[in-house]
C-alpha positions as CSV (number, residue, x, y, z in Angstrom):
1,M,16.2,-6.0,10.8
2,G,17.4,-8.6,8.3
3,R,18.9,-11.7,9.8
4,P,22.4,-12.5,8.6
5,G,22.7,-15.9,7.1
6,E,19.0,-16.4,6.5
7,T,18.7,-18.4,3.2
8,L,15.9,-19.6,1.0
9,L,17.5,-22.3,-1.1
10,A,17.4,-21.3,-4.8
11,G,16.9,-24.9,-5.9
12,A,14.0,-25.6,-3.5
13,A,10.7,-26.5,-5.0
14,A,8.0,-23.9,-4.7
15,P,6.0,-24.5,-1.5
16,T,2.4,-25.8,-1.9
17,A,-0.2,-23.6,-0.3
18,P,-2.1,-25.2,2.5
19,A,-5.9,-25.7,2.1
20,S,-6.4,-23.9,5.4
21,T,-4.1,-22.5,8.2
22,R,-6.8,-23.3,10.7
23,T,-6.9,-26.2,13.1
24,P,-10.2,-27.4,14.6
25,H,-9.3,-26.5,18.2
26,R,-6.7,-23.8,18.6
27,S,-5.3,-23.8,22.1
28,R,-4.9,-20.0,22.3
29,E,-8.3,-19.1,20.7
30,S,-9.4,-17.1,23.7
31,E,-6.2,-14.9,23.3
32,V,-7.1,-14.3,19.7
33,E,-10.6,-13.2,20.7
34,T,-9.4,-11.0,23.5
35,R,-6.9,-9.4,21.2
36,A,-9.5,-8.8,18.5
37,V,-11.8,-7.0,21.0
38,K,-9.0,-4.8,22.2
39,R,-7.9,-4.0,18.6
40,A,-11.5,-3.2,17.6
41,A,-11.9,-0.8,20.6
42,N,-8.5,0.9,19.8
43,S,-9.4,1.1,16.1
44,K,-12.7,2.8,16.8
45,K,-11.0,5.3,19.1
46,K,-8.4,6.1,16.4
47,K,-11.1,6.3,13.7
48,D,-13.2,8.7,15.7
49,T,-10.2,11.0,16.3
50,A,-9.1,10.8,12.7
51,E,-12.6,11.6,11.4
52,R,-12.8,14.7,13.6
53,L,-9.4,15.8,12.2
54,K,-10.6,15.1,8.7
55,D,-13.8,17.1,9.3
56,Q,-11.7,20.1,10.6
57,G,-9.7,19.8,7.5
58,N,-12.8,19.9,5.3
59,V,-14.0,23.1,7.1
60,L,-10.7,24.8,6.5
61,F,-10.7,23.7,2.9
62,R,-14.2,25.1,2.3
63,Q,-12.9,28.4,3.8
64,G,-10.1,28.5,1.3
65,D,-7.4,27.8,4.0
66,N,-5.8,25.0,2.0
67,R,-2.4,25.0,3.9
68,D,-4.1,24.4,7.3
69,A,-6.4,21.9,5.6
70,V,-3.4,19.9,4.5
71,S,-2.1,20.0,8.1
72,F,-5.3,18.5,9.4
73,Y,-5.6,15.9,6.7
74,K,-2.0,14.8,7.5
75,K,-2.9,14.5,11.1
76,A,-5.9,12.4,10.3
77,I,-3.7,10.1,8.3
78,A,-1.2,9.9,11.1
79,V,-3.9,8.8,13.5
80,G,-6.2,6.7,11.3
81,G,-3.8,5.4,8.7
82,P,-3.7,6.1,4.9
83,Q,-7.5,5.8,4.4
84,P,-8.5,6.6,0.8
85,T,-10.8,9.5,1.8
86,Y,-8.1,11.2,3.8
87,Q,-5.5,10.8,1.1
88,A,-8.0,12.0,-1.6
89,N,-8.9,15.1,0.3
90,L,-5.2,15.7,0.9
91,A,-4.5,15.5,-2.8
92,T,-7.2,18.1,-3.5
93,A,-5.8,20.5,-1.0
94,Y,-2.3,20.0,-2.5
95,L,-3.7,20.7,-6.0
96,K,-5.2,24.0,-4.7
97,L,-1.7,24.9,-3.4
98,G,0.0,24.1,-6.7
99,M,1.9,21.2,-4.9
100,H,1.4,18.8,-7.8
101,R,4.1,16.3,-7.0
102,E,2.6,15.9,-3.4
103,A,-0.9,15.6,-4.9
104,E,0.3,12.8,-7.2
105,A,1.9,10.9,-4.3
106,A,-1.3,11.2,-2.2
107,C,-3.4,9.9,-5.1
108,E,-1.0,7.0,-5.6
109,Q,-1.6,5.9,-2.0
110,V,-5.3,5.9,-2.6
111,L,-4.9,3.8,-5.8
112,K,-2.9,1.2,-3.9
113,D,-5.9,0.6,-1.7
114,D,-8.5,1.0,-4.5
115,P,-7.2,0.9,-8.1
116,R,-10.7,1.9,-9.3
117,H,-11.0,5.1,-7.2
118,L,-12.3,7.6,-9.8
119,K,-11.5,10.8,-7.8
120,A,-7.9,9.7,-7.1
121,R,-7.4,8.8,-10.8
122,F,-8.7,12.1,-12.0
123,R,-6.8,14.2,-9.4
124,R,-3.6,12.3,-10.2
125,G,-4.2,13.0,-13.9
126,T,-4.7,16.7,-13.1
127,A,-1.5,16.8,-11.1
128,R,0.4,15.2,-13.9
129,L,-1.0,17.5,-16.5
130,N,0.0,20.5,-14.4
131,M,3.5,19.0,-14.3
132,L,3.5,18.7,-18.1
133,C,3.5,14.9,-17.8
134,F,1.1,14.4,-20.7
135,K,1.6,10.7,-21.3
136,D,0.8,9.8,-17.7
137,A,-2.0,12.3,-17.4
138,M,-3.6,10.8,-20.5
139,Q,-3.3,7.4,-18.9
140,D,-5.2,8.5,-15.9
141,F,-8.0,10.3,-17.8
142,K,-8.5,7.3,-20.0
143,A,-8.7,5.0,-17.0
144,C,-11.4,7.3,-15.7
145,A,-13.2,7.2,-19.0
146,K,-13.1,3.4,-19.0
147,L,-14.5,3.3,-15.5
148,A,-17.2,5.9,-16.2
149,P,-17.7,6.1,-20.0
150,H,-20.8,8.3,-19.8
151,D,-19.2,11.1,-17.7
152,P,-18.3,14.0,-20.0
153,Q,-15.6,15.5,-17.7
154,F,-13.3,12.6,-18.5
155,S,-13.6,12.9,-22.3
156,A,-13.2,16.6,-21.9
157,A,-10.0,16.1,-19.9
158,I,-8.6,13.8,-22.7
159,T,-9.4,16.4,-25.3
160,N,-7.8,19.1,-23.2
161,T,-4.7,17.1,-22.6
162,R,-4.2,16.6,-26.4
163,Q,-4.8,20.3,-27.0
164,E,-2.3,21.4,-24.3
165,Y,0.3,19.0,-25.6
166,A,-0.1,20.2,-29.2
167,K,0.2,23.8,-28.1
168,L,3.3,23.3,-26.0
169,R,4.9,21.0,-28.6
170,A,4.5,23.7,-31.2
171,E,6.5,25.9,-28.8
172,G,9.2,23.4,-28.4
173,Y,8.2,21.7,-25.1
174,K,8.3,18.0,-24.6
175,D,6.5,15.6,-22.2
176,Q,8.5,15.8,-19.0
177,W,8.8,12.0,-19.0
178,A,10.2,11.8,-22.5
179,D,13.7,12.8,-21.5
180,S,13.8,10.0,-18.9
181,G,12.9,7.3,-21.3
182,G,9.2,7.7,-21.3
183,Q,7.1,7.8,-24.5
184,E,5.8,11.0,-25.9
185,L,2.2,11.4,-26.7
186,S,1.7,10.8,-30.4
187,D,-1.2,11.8,-32.6
188,E,-1.4,8.3,-33.9
189,E,-1.6,6.7,-30.4
190,D,-5.4,6.4,-30.4
191,D,-8.6,8.2,-31.4
192,G,-9.4,9.4,-27.9
193,E,-11.7,6.5,-27.0
194,A,-10.8,4.6,-23.8
195,D,-12.0,1.3,-25.3
196,D,-9.2,1.4,-27.9
197,F,-6.5,1.9,-25.2
198,D,-4.4,-1.0,-23.9
199,F,-6.0,-2.0,-20.6
200,D,-2.7,-3.3,-19.1
201,F,-1.1,0.1,-19.6
202,F,-3.0,1.6,-16.6
203,E,-0.9,1.8,-13.4
204,P,-2.1,0.4,-11.2
205,R,-4.2,-1.8,-13.4
206,L,-7.9,-1.4,-12.9
207,D,-8.2,-5.1,-12.0
208,D,-5.3,-5.1,-9.5
209,K,-6.1,-6.4,-6.1
210,P,-6.4,-3.7,-3.4
211,V,-3.6,-3.6,-0.8
212,D,-5.2,-4.0,2.6
213,I,-4.5,-1.4,5.2
214,L,-3.1,-3.3,8.2
215,S,-5.6,-3.6,11.0
216,E,-3.0,-5.1,13.2
217,S,-1.4,-1.7,13.5
218,D,-4.3,-0.9,15.9
219,S,-2.4,-3.0,18.6
220,S,0.0,-1.2,20.9
221,D,2.8,-3.6,20.4
222,F,2.8,-3.1,16.6
223,E,4.9,0.0,17.0
224,H,7.1,-1.2,19.9
225,Q,10.6,-1.0,18.5
226,G,12.6,-1.4,21.7
227,N,16.3,-1.7,21.0
228,G,15.7,-3.1,17.5
229,V,16.5,-6.7,18.4
230,P,13.4,-9.0,17.9
231,C,12.0,-10.4,21.2
232,R,12.1,-14.1,21.0
233,L,9.7,-14.5,23.9
234,Y,7.1,-12.2,22.3
235,N,7.1,-14.2,19.1
236,H,6.9,-17.6,20.8
237,D,5.4,-18.0,24.2
238,G,4.4,-14.4,24.8
239,C,6.3,-11.5,26.5
240,Q,4.9,-10.3,29.8
241,K,6.8,-7.1,29.9
242,G,4.8,-5.3,27.3
243,A,5.9,-1.7,26.6
244,Q,8.6,-2.1,29.2
245,C,10.4,-4.8,27.2
246,K,13.8,-3.6,25.9
247,F,13.4,-5.8,22.8
248,K,11.4,-5.3,19.6
249,H,7.8,-6.5,19.3
250,A,7.1,-4.6,16.0
251,P,7.0,-6.7,12.8
252,G,10.2,-7.2,10.8
253,K,10.8,-6.9,7.1
254,D,10.9,-10.7,6.7
255,T,7.8,-11.5,8.8
256,T,4.1,-11.8,8.7
257,R,1.9,-10.8,11.6
258,D,-0.5,-13.5,12.9
259,E,-3.7,-13.2,15.0
260,L,-1.8,-13.4,18.2
261,G,0.4,-10.5,17.2
262,R,3.4,-12.7,16.7
263,N,5.8,-12.1,13.9
264,V,5.9,-15.3,11.8
265,C,9.1,-16.0,9.9
266,N,8.5,-15.7,6.1
267,F,11.5,-17.8,5.3
268,W,9.9,-20.6,7.5
269,I,6.6,-20.3,5.7
270,L,8.5,-20.8,2.4
271,D,10.4,-23.8,3.9
272,G,13.7,-21.9,3.9
273,C,14.6,-20.9,7.4
274,R,18.0,-22.2,8.4
275,F,17.8,-21.2,12.0
276,G,15.2,-23.9,12.9
277,E,14.0,-23.8,16.5
278,S,16.6,-21.1,17.4
279,C,14.8,-18.5,15.1
280,V,13.6,-15.5,17.0
281,Y,10.4,-15.4,15.0
282,A,7.4,-17.8,15.2
283,H,7.4,-21.0,13.2
284,S,3.6,-21.6,13.1
285,K,0.8,-21.1,10.6
286,E,-1.9,-22.0,13.1
287,Y,-2.8,-18.4,13.9
288,L,-2.2,-16.8,10.5
289,P,-5.4,-15.4,8.9
290,E,-6.9,-17.8,6.5
291,A,-6.6,-15.4,3.5
292,G,-3.1,-14.2,2.6
293,W,-0.2,-14.6,0.3
294,W,0.7,-17.8,2.2
295,S,-2.6,-19.4,1.0
296,Q,-2.6,-18.2,-2.6
297,G,-0.7,-20.1,-5.2
298,E,0.4,-17.1,-7.4
299,D,1.1,-14.9,-4.4
300,L,3.0,-17.7,-2.8
301,D,5.2,-18.1,-5.8
302,M,5.7,-14.3,-6.1
303,M,6.8,-14.1,-2.4
304,Q,9.3,-16.9,-2.9
305,D,10.8,-15.0,-5.8
306,I,11.0,-11.8,-3.7
307,M,12.7,-13.6,-0.8
308,L,15.2,-15.2,-3.2
309,D,16.0,-11.8,-4.6
310,L,16.4,-10.3,-1.1
311,N,18.9,-13.0,-0.3
312,R,20.8,-12.4,-3.5
313,I,21.1,-8.8,-2.7
314,R,22.3,-9.6,0.8
315,G,24.8,-12.2,-0.6
316,F,23.2,-15.2,1.1
317,A,22.0,-17.1,-1.9
């Protein structure tokens, strides 16, 4: 839930990143350690269950039962999160079913976590080619060729894409993205070598940072929505009611989860929370992980811009 009236001042100077969010002696360190142990145990339980579901999906896939394989891969994702292996397997099953849009979406989730994932790039390219999205298919196949220049299947895919496009263009077809403002594949674009292709064109870029899969979601309170109103006690001194609390313990859109499970106010991190001590969210960096957008200069600036844009949309800045 957004908080009405929350403002990040447009004229405020960009906040400077702290050298470290740690303090030498954190008073609630034992809580952090206990919480980490519980999360690890819960995470292992979820992973073991998800792996069994994925393995069942693999058996069904090998038997040619792709529809049921999809069902088990989705169950694995629901339990274990959008792990690259689960999503990549799901994409393969979708391709077998001719569900190319769904296969593309599954591959895109993999590439968020690992922009250099070869199988996901190739399967997304295959899905796009089957949807006659030649430009984007070529993008993926060339990314694969850049990552594995000696693998002949990727150069073959590039050649095949050109041939398919030439054949359909002769029959009057266009790249499906061309009508929505995309560029058509041209004969002059390149000579088929990935090294001659604009590196920054790949999406996501091959050098993009992976997006971490939230480990905090392994805690029970991560999904506790209650009545949707943030629990001030939970985010400050700790709520003793647990799952029985009528208020929300889950993270909000404008918060960052710390090692105590508290939801820290992003506006406060960026020196822009107008609620001060009355804010329902935590105002402390002490238990934030050392590595995160709040400790990286470029990421910090980007987050400030995002929060400013959110406020403009809400009409608060």
